[in-house]
N, CA and C atoms of all chains as a GROMACS GRO file, in nm:
protein
  636
    1MET      N    1  12.220  12.453   9.607
    1MET     CA    2  12.153  12.342   9.672
    1MET      C    3  12.017  12.388   9.727
    2SER      N    4  11.924  12.299   9.720
    2SER     CA    5  11.789  12.331   9.767
    2SER      C    6  11.785  12.333   9.920
    3THR      N    7  11.720  12.433   9.974
    3THR     CA    8  11.700  12.433  10.119
    3THR      C    9  11.552  12.423  10.152
    4GLU      N   10  11.470  12.393  10.050
    4GLU     CA   11  11.327  12.378  10.076
    4GLU      C   12  11.304  12.250  10.156
    5THR      N   13  11.196  12.250  10.230
    5THR     CA   14  11.153  12.122  10.285
    5THR      C   15  11.030  12.079  10.207
    6LEU      N   16  11.000  11.954  10.219
    6LEU     CA   17  10.897  11.894  10.138
    6LEU      C   18  10.776  11.865  10.224
    7LYS      N   19  10.660  11.900  10.172
    7LYS     CA   20  10.536  11.856  10.236
    7LYS      C   21  10.498  11.725  10.168
    8ILE      N   22  10.504  11.616  10.241
    8ILE     CA   23  10.479  11.490  10.171
    8ILE      C   24  10.329  11.472  10.146
    9PRO      N   25  10.296  11.412  10.032
    9PRO     CA   26  10.156  11.392   9.996
    9PRO      C   27  10.086  11.303  10.098
   10GLN      N   28   9.959  11.329  10.119
   10GLN     CA   29   9.880  11.253  10.216
   10GLN      C   30   9.770  11.175  10.146
   11ILE      N   31   9.729  11.066  10.210
   11ILE     CA   32   9.613  10.990  10.163
   11ILE      C   33   9.492  11.084  10.156
   12GLY      N   34   9.414  11.071  10.048
   12GLY     CA   35   9.296  11.157  10.033
   12GLY      C   36   9.326  11.286   9.958
   13GLN      N   37   9.455  11.310   9.934
   13GLN     CA   38   9.494  11.427   9.856
   13GLN      C   39   9.530  11.384   9.714
   14LEU      N   40   9.532  11.483   9.623
   14LEU     CA   41   9.576  11.455   9.487
   14LEU      C   42   9.721  11.406   9.488
   15ALA      N   43   9.747  11.302   9.412
   15ALA     CA   44   9.884  11.254   9.398
   15ALA      C   45   9.961  11.352   9.311
   16PRO      N   46  10.076  11.400   9.356
   16PRO     CA   47  10.155  11.491   9.272
   16PRO      C   48  10.184  11.426   9.136
   17ASP      N   49  10.161  11.502   9.031
   17ASP     CA   50  10.181  11.449   8.896
   17ASP      C   51  10.330  11.440   8.864
   18PHE      N   52  10.364  11.346   8.778
   18PHE     CA   53  10.503  11.334   8.732
   18PHE      C   54  10.503  11.282   8.589
   19THR      N   55  10.607  11.316   8.517
   19THR     CA   56  10.627  11.267   8.381
   19THR      C   57  10.764  11.203   8.374
   20LEU      N   58  10.769  11.081   8.323
   20LEU     CA   59  10.895  11.008   8.314
   20LEU      C   60  10.904  10.938   8.178
   21PRO      N   61  11.027  10.912   8.131
   21PRO     CA   62  11.040  10.834   8.008
   21PRO      C   63  11.010  10.686   8.033
   22THR      N   64  10.946  10.622   7.936
   22THR     CA   65  10.924  10.478   7.947
   22THR      C   66  11.045  10.405   7.889
   23LEU      N   67  11.047  10.274   7.908
   23LEU     CA   68  11.156  10.194   7.852
   23LEU      C   69  11.157  10.199   7.700
   24ASP      N   70  11.042  10.230   7.640
   24ASP     CA   71  11.035  10.237   7.494
   24ASP      C   72  11.068  10.376   7.441
   25GLY      N   73  11.109  10.465   7.531
   25GLY     CA   74  11.147  10.598   7.487
   25GLY      C   75  11.032  10.695   7.470
   26GLU      N   76  10.912  10.653   7.511
   26GLU     CA   77  10.797  10.745   7.511
   26GLU      C   78  10.799  10.823   7.643
   27LYS      N   79  10.700  10.911   7.659
   27LYS     CA   80  10.686  10.976   7.789
   27LYS      C   81  10.553  10.935   7.850
   28VAL      N   82  10.552  10.917   7.981
   28VAL     CA   83  10.428  10.881   8.049
   28VAL      C   84  10.409  10.971   8.171
   29SER      N   85  10.285  11.017   8.189
   29SER     CA   86  10.252  11.101   8.304
   29SER      C   87  10.142  11.033   8.384
   30LEU      N   88  10.143  11.057   8.513
   30LEU     CA   89  10.035  11.006   8.597
   30LEU      C   90   9.900  11.061   8.546
   31GLN      N   91   9.904  11.188   8.509
   31GLN     CA   92   9.786  11.259   8.456
   31GLN      C   93   9.719  11.184   8.338
   32ASP      N   94   9.800  11.114   8.259
   32ASP     CA   95   9.746  11.040   8.142
   32ASP      C   96   9.641  10.938   8.184
   33TYR      N   97   9.644  10.896   8.310
   33TYR     CA   98   9.558  10.787   8.356
   33TYR      C   99   9.436  10.837   8.432
   34ARG      N  100   9.412  10.968   8.429
   34ARG     CA  101   9.294  11.022   8.497
   34ARG      C  102   9.169  10.953   8.442
   35GLY      N  103   9.080  10.908   8.532
   35GLY     CA  104   8.963  10.830   8.490
   35GLY      C  105   8.984  10.681   8.506
   36LYS      N  106   9.108  10.644   8.536
   36LYS     CA  107   9.138  10.503   8.563
   36LYS      C  108   9.206  10.492   8.698
   37LYS      N  109   9.192  10.376   8.760
   37LYS     CA  110   9.269  10.351   8.882
   37LYS      C  111   9.414  10.318   8.842
   38VAL      N  112   9.506  10.365   8.923
   38VAL     CA  113   9.648  10.347   8.890
   38VAL      C  114   9.723  10.283   9.007
   39ILE      N  115   9.802  10.182   8.973
   39ILE     CA  116   9.895  10.123   9.070
   39ILE      C  117  10.035  10.168   9.030
   40VAL      N  118  10.102  10.235   9.121
   40VAL     CA  119  10.240  10.276   9.095
   40VAL      C  120  10.331  10.192   9.184
   41PHE      N  121  10.421  10.120   9.121
   41PHE     CA  122  10.514  10.033   9.194
   41PHE      C  123  10.656  10.079   9.165
   42MET      N  124  10.732  10.106   9.268
   42MET     CA  125  10.869  10.155   9.252
   42MET      C  126  10.970  10.048   9.287
   43TRP      N  127  11.058  10.016   9.193
   43TRP     CA  128  11.160   9.914   9.214
   43TRP      C  129  11.290   9.958   9.147
   44ALA      N  130  11.394   9.881   9.170
   44ALA     CA  131  11.523   9.907   9.104
   44ALA      C  132  11.599   9.777   9.089
   45SER      N  133  11.705   9.780   9.009
   45SER     CA  134  11.787   9.660   8.987
   45SER      C  135  11.872   9.627   9.108
   46TRP      N  136  11.885   9.724   9.201
   46TRP     CA  137  11.970   9.700   9.317
   46TRP      C  138  11.888   9.671   9.439
   47MET      N  139  11.384  10.289   8.945
   47MET     CA  140  11.456  10.395   9.018
   47MET      C  141  11.607  10.387   8.989
   48ASP      N  142  11.644  10.336   8.873
   48ASP     CA  143  11.784  10.314   8.840
   48ASP      C  144  11.849  10.439   8.779
   49ALA      N  145  11.949  10.494   8.848
   49ALA     CA  146  12.023  10.606   8.789
   49ALA      C  147  12.106  10.560   8.670
   50GLN      N  148  12.132  10.430   8.663
   50GLN     CA  149  12.210  10.377   8.550
   50GLN      C  150  12.122  10.360   8.425
   51GLY      N  151  11.997  10.395   8.438
   51GLY     CA  152  11.912  10.408   8.319
   51GLY      C  153  11.848  10.279   8.270
   52PRO      N  154  11.779  10.292   8.154
   52PRO     CA  155  11.700  10.181   8.101
   52PRO      C  156  11.781  10.054   8.073
   53GLU      N  157  11.908  10.070   8.039
   53GLU     CA  158  11.986   9.950   8.005
   53GLU      C  159  12.003   9.858   8.125
   54LYS      N  160  11.999   9.919   8.247
   54LYS     CA  161  12.009   9.835   8.367
   54LYS      C  162  11.873   9.775   8.402
   55ALA      N  163  11.767   9.850   8.377
   55ALA     CA  164  11.632   9.804   8.416
   55ALA      C  165  11.573   9.707   8.314
   56SER      N  166  11.608   9.724   8.187
   56SER     CA  167  11.544   9.646   8.080
   56SER      C  168  11.549   9.495   8.096
   57PRO      N  169  11.665   9.438   8.134
   57PRO     CA  170  11.668   9.291   8.144
   57PRO      C  171  11.563   9.235   8.239
   58TYR      N  172  11.537   9.307   8.349
   58TYR     CA  173  11.439   9.259   8.447
   58TYR      C  174  11.299   9.268   8.388
   59VAL      N  175  11.276   9.375   8.314
   59VAL     CA  176  11.145   9.393   8.253
   59VAL      C  177  11.122   9.288   8.145
   60GLN      N  178  11.227   9.262   8.067
   60GLN     CA  179  11.214   9.160   7.962
   60GLN      C  180  11.182   9.024   8.022
   61ARG      N  181  11.245   8.995   8.134
   61ARG     CA  182  11.222   8.866   8.199
   61ARG      C  183  11.079   8.856   8.252
   62ALA      N  184  11.030   8.967   8.311
   62ALA     CA  185  10.895   8.965   8.369
   62ALA      C  186  10.787   8.981   8.262
   63ASN      N  187  10.824   9.044   8.151
   63ASN     CA  188  10.733   9.067   8.038
   63ASN      C  189  10.596   9.120   8.084
   64PRO      N  190  10.595   9.233   8.152
   64PRO     CA  191  10.469   9.282   8.209
   64PRO      C  192  10.380   9.348   8.104
   65THR      N  193  10.251   9.354   8.136
   65THR     CA  194  10.156   9.419   8.046
   65THR      C  195  10.143   9.568   8.079
   66TYR      N  196  10.200   9.609   8.191
   66TYR     CA  197  10.188   9.750   8.231
   66TYR      C  198  10.309   9.830   8.183
   67THR      N  199  10.294   9.960   8.191
   67THR     CA  200  10.399  10.051   8.144
   67THR      C  201  10.512  10.059   8.248
   68ASN      N  202  10.634  10.055   8.199
   68ASN     CA  203  10.749  10.073   8.286
   68ASN      C  204  10.820  10.204   8.255
   69ALA      N  205  10.831  10.289   8.354
   69ALA     CA  206  10.898  10.417   8.338
   69ALA      C  207  11.031  10.413   8.412
   70VAL      N  208  11.124  10.496   8.370
   70VAL     CA  209  11.256  10.498   8.433
   70VAL      C  210  11.276  10.631   8.504
   71ASP      N  211  11.297  10.622   8.635
   71ASP     CA  212  11.316  10.742   8.715
   71ASP      C  213  11.463  10.753   8.757
   72GLU      N  214  11.547  10.795   8.661
   72GLU     CA  215  11.691  10.803   8.689
   72GLU      C  216  11.722  10.909   8.794
   73GLU      N  217  11.640  11.013   8.798
   73GLU     CA  218  11.673  11.131   8.879
   73GLU      C  219  11.614  11.128   9.019
   74ASN      N  220  11.549  11.018   9.054
   74ASN     CA  221  11.482  11.009   9.184
   74ASN      C  222  11.376  11.118   9.198
   75LEU      N  223  11.308  11.146   9.087
   75LEU     CA  224  11.200  11.246   9.088
   75LEU      C  225  11.089  11.207   9.185
   76LEU      N  226  11.059  11.077   9.190
   76LEU     CA  227  10.950  11.033   9.279
   76LEU      C  228  10.989  11.048   9.425
   77GLY      N  229  11.116  11.024   9.456
   77GLY     CA  230  11.164  11.046   9.592
   77GLY      C  231  11.156  11.194   9.629
   78GLN      N  232  11.180  11.278   9.529
   78GLN     CA  233  11.174  11.423   9.548
   78GLN      C  234  11.030  11.466   9.575
   79LEU      N  235  10.935  11.408   9.502
   79LEU     CA  236  10.795  11.449   9.515
   79LEU      C  237  10.726  11.386   9.635
   80TYR      N  238  10.759  11.259   9.662
   80TYR     CA  239  10.683  11.183   9.762
   80TYR      C  240  10.759  11.164   9.893
   81GLY      N  241  10.885  11.202   9.896
   81GLY     CA  242  10.958  11.208  10.022
   81GLY      C  243  11.018  11.077  10.071
   82PHE      N  244  11.019  10.973   9.986
   82PHE     CA  245  11.073  10.847  10.036
   82PHE      C  246  11.224  10.838  10.016
   83LYS      N  247  11.286  10.751  10.098
   83LYS     CA  248  11.430  10.733  10.095
   83LYS      C  249  11.467  10.588  10.066
   84ALA      N  250  11.368  10.504  10.041
   84ALA     CA  251  11.394  10.362  10.015
   84ALA      C  252  11.282  10.306   9.928
   85ILE      N  253  11.306  10.194   9.866
   85ILE     CA  254  11.206  10.122   9.789
   85ILE      C  255  11.216   9.974   9.829
   86PRO      N  256  11.125   9.887   9.792
   86PRO     CA  257  11.013   9.905   9.698
   86PRO      C  258  10.888   9.965   9.764
   87ASN      N  259  10.824  10.054   9.689
   87ASN     CA  260  10.704  10.123   9.736
   87ASN      C  261  10.587  10.098   9.642
   88GLY      N  262  10.468  10.111   9.697
   88GLY     CA  263  10.347  10.099   9.614
   88GLY      C  264  10.247  10.208   9.649
   89PHE      N  265  10.190  10.269   9.547
   89PHE     CA  266  10.084  10.368   9.566
   89PHE      C  267   9.962  10.323   9.488
   90LEU      N  268   9.844  10.343   9.545
   90LEU     CA  269   9.719  10.320   9.474
   90LEU      C  270   9.648  10.455   9.460
   91ILE      N  271   9.613  10.488   9.336
   91ILE     CA  272   9.559  10.621   9.306
   91ILE      C  273   9.425  10.602   9.235
   92ASP      N  274   9.322  10.672   9.280
   92ASP     CA  275   9.189  10.648   9.224
   92ASP      C  276   9.166  10.723   9.092
   93GLU      N  277   9.045  10.708   9.038
   93GLU     CA  278   9.012  10.764   8.906
   93GLU      C  279   9.028  10.916   8.901
   94ASN      N  280   9.016  10.979   9.018
   94ASN     CA  281   9.027  11.125   9.023
   94ASN      C  282   9.168  11.173   9.055
   95GLY      N  283   9.262  11.079   9.058
   95GLY     CA  284   9.400  11.118   9.086
   95GLY      C  285   9.430  11.134   9.234
   96VAL      N  286   9.339  11.082   9.318
   96VAL     CA  287   9.355  11.096   9.464
   96VAL      C  288   9.426  10.972   9.520
   97LEU      N  289   9.516  10.996   9.613
   97LEU     CA  290   9.591  10.887   9.677
   97LEU      C  291   9.501  10.808   9.771
   98ASP      N  292   9.482  10.679   9.741
   98ASP     CA  293   9.404  10.591   9.828
   98ASP      C  294   9.494  10.515   9.926
   99TYR      N  295   9.616  10.493   9.886
   99TYR     CA  296   9.703  10.404   9.966
   99TYR      C  297   9.848  10.433   9.926
  100MET      N  298   9.936  10.433  10.027
  100MET     CA  299  10.079  10.439  10.000
  100MET      C  300  10.150  10.344  10.095
  101LYS      N  301  10.240  10.266  10.042
  101LYS     CA  302  10.323  10.182  10.129
  101LYS      C  303  10.468  10.211  10.095
  102PHE      N  304  10.541  10.254  10.196
  102PHE     CA  305  10.681  10.290  10.177
  102PHE      C  306  10.770  10.180  10.234
  103GLY      N  307  10.840  10.112  10.147
  103GLY     CA  308  10.929  10.004  10.189
  103GLY      C  309  10.853   9.874  10.197
  104GLY      N  310  10.910   9.770  10.140
  104GLY     CA  311  10.853   9.636  10.154
  104GLY      C  312  10.725   9.611  10.077
  105PHE      N  313  10.690   9.697   9.982
  105PHE     CA  314  10.572   9.669   9.899
  105PHE      C  315  10.612   9.560   9.799
  106ASP      N  316  10.550   9.444   9.815
  106ASP     CA  317  10.591   9.328   9.735
  106ASP      C  318  10.470   9.272   9.660
  107ILE      N  319  10.469   9.293   9.528
  107ILE     CA  320  10.353   9.248   9.450
  107ILE      C  321  10.350   9.096   9.434
  108ARG      N  322  10.453   9.029   9.484
  108ARG     CA  323  10.450   8.882   9.478
  108ARG      C  324  10.379   8.821   9.599
  109LYS      N  325  10.359   8.901   9.704
  109LYS     CA  326  10.293   8.850   9.825
  109LYS      C  327  10.143   8.835   9.802
  110ALA      N  328  10.089   8.723   9.848
  110ALA     CA  329   9.945   8.697   9.830
  110ALA      C  330   9.860   8.807   9.892
  111GLU      N  331   9.900   8.853  10.011
  111GLU     CA  332   9.820   8.955  10.079
  111GLU      C  333   9.818   9.087   9.999
  112THR      N  334   9.930   9.116   9.934
  112THR     CA  335   9.935   9.238   9.853
  112THR      C  336   9.847   9.223   9.730
  113VAL      N  337   9.855   9.108   9.666
  113VAL     CA  338   9.773   9.081   9.547
  113VAL      C  339   9.625   9.095   9.583
  114LYS      N  340   9.587   9.038   9.698
  114LYS     CA  341   9.448   9.042   9.743
  114LYS      C  342   9.404   9.187   9.768
  115MET      N  343   9.486   9.260   9.840
  115MET     CA  344   9.451   9.398   9.873
  115MET      C  345   9.436   9.482   9.746
  116VAL      N  346   9.533   9.467   9.655
  116VAL     CA  347   9.531   9.548   9.532
  116VAL      C  348   9.413   9.506   9.443
  117SER      N  349   9.386   9.376   9.434
  117SER     CA  350   9.274   9.329   9.350
  117SER      C  351   9.141   9.381   9.403
  118GLU      N  352   9.124   9.373   9.534
  118GLU     CA  353   8.998   9.422   9.593
  118GLU      C  354   8.981   9.571   9.569
  119TRP      N  355   9.088   9.642   9.583
  119TRP     CA  356   9.085   9.788   9.559
  119TRP      C  357   9.051   9.816   9.412
  120ALA      N  358   9.114   9.739   9.323
  120ALA     CA  359   9.098   9.765   9.179
  120ALA      C  360   8.956   9.735   9.131
  121THR      N  361   8.890   9.637   9.195
  121THR     CA  362   8.758   9.598   9.148
  121THR      C  363   8.645   9.666   9.226
  122ALA      N  364   8.678   9.734   9.334
  122ALA     CA  365   8.573   9.801   9.414
  122ALA      C  366   8.512   9.916   9.332
  123THR      N  367   8.379   9.930   9.342
  123THR     CA  368   8.314  10.038   9.268
  123THR      C  369   8.311  10.166   9.351
  124GLN      N  370   8.316  10.149   9.482
  124GLN     CA  371   8.324  10.267   9.569
  124GLN      C  372   8.459  10.266   9.637
  125SER      N  373   8.508  10.384   9.668
  125SER     CA  374   8.637  10.384   9.737
  125SER      C  375   8.616  10.334   9.879
  126GLU      N  376   8.701  10.249   9.921
  126GLU     CA  377   8.687  10.191  10.054
  126GLU      C  378   8.807  10.235  10.138
  127ASP      N  379   8.791  10.220  10.268
  127ASP     CA  380   8.901  10.259  10.355
  127ASP      C  381   9.007  10.150  10.357
  128LEU      N  382   9.124  10.187  10.314
  128LEU     CA  383   9.235  10.093  10.319
  128LEU      C  384   9.321  10.133  10.438
  129SER      N  385   9.371  10.033  10.505
  129SER     CA  386   9.462  10.068  10.613
  129SER      C  387   9.597  10.103  10.552
  130SER      N  388   9.617  10.228  10.528
  130SER     CA  389   9.740  10.271  10.464
  130SER      C  390   9.855  10.266  10.563
  131GLU      N  391   9.967  10.228  10.510
  131GLU     CA  392  10.082  10.216  10.598
  131GLU      C  393  10.178  10.329  10.566
  132VAL      N  394  10.137  10.447  10.602
  132VAL     CA  395  10.222  10.563  10.578
  132VAL      C  396  10.306  10.586  10.702
  133GLU      N  397  10.432  10.548  10.692
  133GLU     CA  398  10.521  10.564  10.807
  133GLU      C  399  10.617  10.679  10.780
  134GLN      N  400  10.586  10.753  10.674
  134GLN     CA  401  10.677  10.861  10.637
  134GLN      C  402  10.666  10.977  10.735
  135LYS      N  403  10.780  11.022  10.780
  135LYS     CA  404  10.784  11.147  10.854
  135LYS      C  405  10.817  11.255  10.751
  136THR      N  406  10.775  11.376  10.780
  136THR     CA  407  10.813  11.486  10.691
  136THR      C  408  10.965  11.495  10.690
  137PRO      N  409  11.024  11.480  10.572
  137PRO     CA  410  11.170  11.482  10.570
  137PRO      C  411  11.224  11.623  10.593
  138GLY      N  412  11.340  11.631  10.650
  138GLY     CA  413  11.405  11.761  10.671
  138GLY      C  414  11.461  11.814  10.541
  139GLU      N  415  11.524  11.931  10.547
  139GLU     CA  416  11.572  11.993  10.424
  139GLU      C  417  11.687  11.914  10.362
  140GLU      N  418  11.749  11.824  10.443
  140GLU     CA  419  11.856  11.742  10.386
  140GLU      C  420  11.803  11.650  10.276
  141HIS      N  421  11.672  11.618  10.281
  141HIS     CA  422  11.616  11.525  10.183
  141HIS      C  423  11.629  11.580  10.042
  142LEU      N  424  11.577  11.701  10.020
  142LEU     CA  425  11.582  11.759   9.887
  142LEU      C  426  11.724  11.802   9.851
  143GLY      N  427  11.801  11.843   9.951
  143GLY     CA  428  11.940  11.880   9.926
  143GLY      C  429  12.020  11.763   9.874
  144ALA      N  430  12.001  11.646   9.936
  144ALA     CA  431  12.074  11.526   9.894
  144ALA      C  432  12.030  11.483   9.754
  145ILE      N  433  11.900  11.493   9.725
  145ILE     CA  434  11.853  11.454   9.592
  145ILE      C  435  11.910  11.549   9.486
  146ALA      N  436  11.921  11.677   9.519
  146ALA     CA  437  11.981  11.772   9.424
  146ALA      C  438  12.126  11.733   9.393
  147LEU      N  439  12.202  11.696   9.496
  147LEU     CA  440  12.341  11.651   9.474
  147LEU      C  441  12.345  11.522   9.393
  148PHE      N  442  12.253  11.432   9.425
  148PHE     CA  443  12.243  11.305   9.353
  148PHE      C  444  12.218  11.331   9.204
  149GLN      N  445  12.130  11.425   9.175
  149GLN     CA  446  12.098  11.458   9.036
  149GLN      C  447  12.218  11.519   8.965
  150GLU      N  448  12.296  11.601   9.037
  150GLU     CA  449  12.419  11.655   8.978
  150GLU      C  450  12.513  11.541   8.940
  151GLY      N  451  12.524  11.445   9.032
  151GLY     CA  452  12.608  11.328   9.005
  151GLY      C  453  12.558  11.249   8.885
  152ASN      N  454  12.427  11.240   8.870
  152ASN     CA  455  12.371  11.167   8.756
  152ASN      C  456  12.413  11.230   8.624
  153GLY      N  457  12.416  11.363   8.621
  153GLY     CA  458  12.459  11.434   8.500
  153GLY      C  459  12.601  11.392   8.463
  154GLN      N  460  12.687  11.385   8.565
  154GLN     CA  461  12.826  11.344   8.541
  154GLN      C  462  12.832  11.198   8.498
  155TYR      N  463  12.753  11.114   8.563
  155TYR     CA  464  12.753  10.971   8.530
  155TYR      C  465  12.715  10.951   8.383
  156ARG      N  466  12.616  11.025   8.338
  156ARG     CA  467  12.571  11.010   8.198
  156ARG      C  468  12.676  11.057   8.098
  157GLN      N  469  12.766  11.147   8.144
  157GLN     CA  470  12.876  11.190   8.055
  157GLN      C  471  12.995  11.095   8.063
  158GLY      N  472  12.980  10.988   8.137
  158GLY     CA  473  13.090  10.892   8.150
  158GLY      C  474  13.186  10.928   8.261
  159LEU      N  475  13.155  11.032   8.339
  159LEU     CA  476  13.244  11.075   8.448
  159LEU      C  477  13.205  11.002   8.576
  160THR      N  478  13.232  10.872   8.579
  160THR     CA  479  13.184  10.789   8.689
  160THR      C  480  13.250  10.828   8.822
  161ALA      N  481  13.381  10.854   8.820
  161ALA     CA  482  13.451  10.888   8.945
  161ALA      C  483  13.393  11.017   9.003
  162GLU      N  484  13.370  11.116   8.917
  162GLU     CA  485  13.314  11.244   8.962
  162GLU      C  486  13.172  11.225   9.014
  163ALA      N  487  13.096  11.142   8.944
  163ALA     CA  488  12.958  11.114   8.986
  163ALA      C  489  12.958  11.051   9.125
  164LEU      N  490  13.050  10.957   9.148
  164LEU     CA  491  13.056  10.891   9.279
  164LEU      C  492  13.089  10.989   9.390
  165VAL      N  493  13.177  11.086   9.361
  165VAL     CA  494  13.210  11.189   9.461
  165VAL      C  495  13.084  11.266   9.497
  166LYS      N  496  13.008  11.305   9.396
  166LYS     CA  497  12.885  11.382   9.417
  166LYS      C  498  12.781  11.298   9.492
  167TRP      N  499  12.764  11.174   9.451
  167TRP     CA  500  12.667  11.086   9.515
  167TRP      C  501  12.703  11.064   9.662
  168LYS      N  502  12.836  11.056   9.689
  168LYS     CA  503  12.878  11.036   9.829
  168LYS      C  504  12.857  11.162   9.912
  169GLU      N  505  12.867  11.278   9.848
  169GLU     CA  506  12.829  11.402   9.918
  169GLU      C  507  12.681  11.396   9.955
  170ALA      N  508  12.602  11.348   9.861
  170ALA     CA  509  12.457  11.336   9.884
  170ALA      C  510  12.431  11.241  10.000
  171MET      N  511  12.504  11.130  10.001
  171MET     CA  512  12.486  11.028  10.105
  171MET      C  513  12.529  11.083  10.241
  172ALA      N  514  12.636  11.163  10.242
  172ALA     CA  515  12.683  11.221  10.369
  172ALA      C  516  12.579  11.319  10.424
  173LEU      N  517  12.513  11.390  10.333
  173LEU     CA  518  12.411  11.486  10.375
  173LEU      C  519  12.287  11.416  10.430
  174ASP      N  520  12.253  11.302  10.368
  174ASP     CA  521  12.131  11.230  10.409
  174ASP      C  522  12.160  11.080  10.414
  175PRO      N  523  12.227  11.038  10.522
  175PRO     CA  524  12.271  10.897  10.530
  175PRO      C  525  12.156  10.796  10.526
  176ASP      N  526  12.036  10.840  10.558
  176ASP     CA  527  11.922  10.747  10.558
  176ASP      C  528  11.868  10.721  10.418
  177ASN      N  529  11.914  10.794  10.318
  177ASN     CA  530  11.859  10.777  10.184
  177ASN      C  531  11.920  10.654  10.117
  178LEU      N  532  11.846  10.544  10.120
  178LEU     CA  533  11.895  10.418  10.066
  178LEU      C  534  11.886  10.413   9.913
  179VAL      N  535  11.804  10.497   9.854
  179VAL     CA  536  11.800  10.503   9.707
  179VAL      C  537  11.937  10.551   9.657
  180ILE      N  538  11.992  10.650   9.724
  180ILE     CA  539  12.123  10.703   9.687
  180ILE      C  540  12.233  10.604   9.725
  181ARG      N  541  12.228  10.553   9.846
  181ARG     CA  542  12.332  10.463   9.895
  181ARG      C  543  12.344  10.337   9.810
  182LYS      N  544  12.229  10.278   9.777
  182LYS     CA  545  12.234  10.154   9.700
  182LYS      C  546  12.277  10.179   9.557
  183GLN      N  547  12.247  10.297   9.504
  183GLN     CA  548  12.294  10.329   9.370
  183GLN      C  549  12.447  10.335   9.368
  184ILE      N  550  12.505  10.391   9.474
  184ILE     CA  551  12.651  10.395   9.484
  184ILE      C  552  12.706  10.252   9.488
  185TRP      N  553  12.646  10.168   9.571
  185TRP     CA  554  12.691  10.028   9.580
  185TRP      C  555  12.686   9.961   9.443
  186ALA      N  556  12.577   9.981   9.372
  186ALA     CA  557  12.558   9.910   9.244
  186ALA      C  558  12.663   9.952   9.141
  187VAL      N  559  12.706  10.078   9.148
  187VAL     CA  560  12.808  10.126   9.054
  187VAL      C  561  12.948  10.082   9.099
  188GLU      N  562  12.970  10.082   9.231
  188GLU     CA  563  13.104  10.046   9.280
  188GLU      C  564  13.125   9.894   9.287
  189HIS      N  565  13.018   9.821   9.308
  189HIS     CA  566  13.029   9.676   9.324
  189HIS      C  567  12.929   9.603   9.235
  190PRO      N  568  12.939   9.620   9.104
  190PRO     CA  569  12.838   9.560   9.015
  190PRO      C  570  12.830   9.408   9.031
  191GLU      N  571  12.941   9.346   9.073
  191GLU     CA  572  12.942   9.199   9.088
  191GLU      C  573  12.843   9.152   9.195
  192ARG      N  574  12.807   9.242   9.288
  192ARG     CA  575  12.712   9.206   9.394
  192ARG      C  576  12.567   9.218   9.346
  193PHE      N  577  12.551   9.271   9.226
  193PHE     CA  578  12.416   9.301   9.177
  193PHE      C  579  12.384   9.232   9.045
  194TYR      N  580  12.483   9.228   8.956
  194TYR     CA  581  12.451   9.192   8.818
  194TYR      C  582  12.523   9.066   8.768
  195ALA      N  583  12.606   9.004   8.856
  195ALA     CA  584  12.684   8.889   8.810
  195ALA      C  585  12.597   8.764   8.796
  196SER      N  586  12.493   8.754   8.878
  196SER     CA  587  12.405   8.639   8.867
  196SER      C  588  12.261   8.688   8.864
  197ASP      N  589  12.169   8.595   8.872
  197ASP     CA  590  12.027   8.632   8.869
  197ASP      C  591  11.984   8.703   8.997
  198LYS      N  592  12.067   8.685   9.102
  198LYS     CA  593  12.023   8.732   9.233
  198LYS      C  594  12.110   8.845   9.286
  199VAL      N  595  12.045   8.946   9.338
  199VAL     CA  596  12.116   9.052   9.409
  199VAL      C  597  12.162   8.995   9.542
  200ASP      N  598  12.286   9.030   9.582
  200ASP     CA  599  12.344   8.976   9.705
  200ASP      C  600  12.299   9.060   9.826
  201TYR      N  601  12.180   9.026   9.879
  201TYR     CA  602  12.125   9.105   9.989
  201TYR      C  603  12.203   9.085  10.119
  202ALA      N  604  12.264   8.967  10.134
  202ALA     CA  605  12.344   8.943  10.256
  202ALA      C  606  12.462   9.043  10.259
  203TRP      N  607  12.521   9.064  10.143
  203TRP     CA  608  12.631   9.161  10.132
  203TRP      C  609  12.582   9.303  10.166
  204GLN      N  610  12.463   9.337  10.118
  204GLN     CA  611  12.407   9.470  10.147
  204GLN      C  612  12.388   9.489  10.297
  205LYS      N  613  12.339   9.382  10.362
  205LYS     CA  614  12.317   9.388  10.506
  205LYS      C  615  12.451   9.413  10.578
  206GLU      N  616  12.554   9.343  10.532
  206GLU     CA  617  12.688   9.363  10.591
  206GLU      C  618  12.734   9.508  10.573
  207GLN      N  619  12.712   9.562  10.455
  207GLN     CA  620  12.754   9.700  10.428
  207GLN      C  621  12.683   9.796  10.525
  208LEU      N  622  12.552   9.772  10.543
  208LEU     CA  623  12.476   9.860  10.633
  208LEU      C  624  12.525   9.847  10.776
  209GLU      N  625  12.557   9.722  10.816
  209GLU     CA  626  12.606   9.701  10.952
  209GLU      C  627  12.741   9.770  10.972
  210LYS      N  628  12.820   9.774  10.863
  210LYS     CA  629  12.951   9.841  10.871
  210LYS      C  630  12.938   9.992  10.855
  211GLY      N  631  12.816  10.036  10.822
  211GLY     CA  632  12.794  10.180  10.804
  211GLY      C  633  12.846  10.234  10.673
  212ILE      N  634  12.860  10.146  10.573
  212ILE     CA  635  12.912  10.189  10.443
  212ILE      C  636  12.796  10.228  10.350
   0.00000   0.00000   0.00000
């Protein structure tokens, strides 16, 4: 089990990059959108 | 943020038919990186990958005020000061510990070992009771009728569960 603590990202800092599968089975990274403004919205079915 | 994967998320996406990309975060990777324990959240990130705005909890793209704020941000040529609503406290070590247990449970869930996954997820919940991403995932698997039987999630039931401490 991890015992690290997390330094949460702050406004004005680089957003930590992530790569996730899309619904179409592709992969998408935040990094792919460098040069564009990005809106990240987090939701779930529950 | 569905641990139950794309098959659970897809119907909502098909209904909304969005023009933007939808990714599936089964493992709560974003909660691990950004420290949140609940959704819906919204982040605005500029051309250089810098965080301009984060809202944890209650980010609703259907609200007029949210649409206005996001539109103004999106069309601004210079970065402007947004009143960010960062109410996140630095999470303790239980945060990442609980997510690690949650991820172990996800591995079992994907192998069809639902009972074992629930045991692991409940260990995660016991370690970090404030993590609603984990708690609600447990509810959705144990009580699918409260989530998927109709068009509407039964939020009144969720409130009762929280009041009962379940």
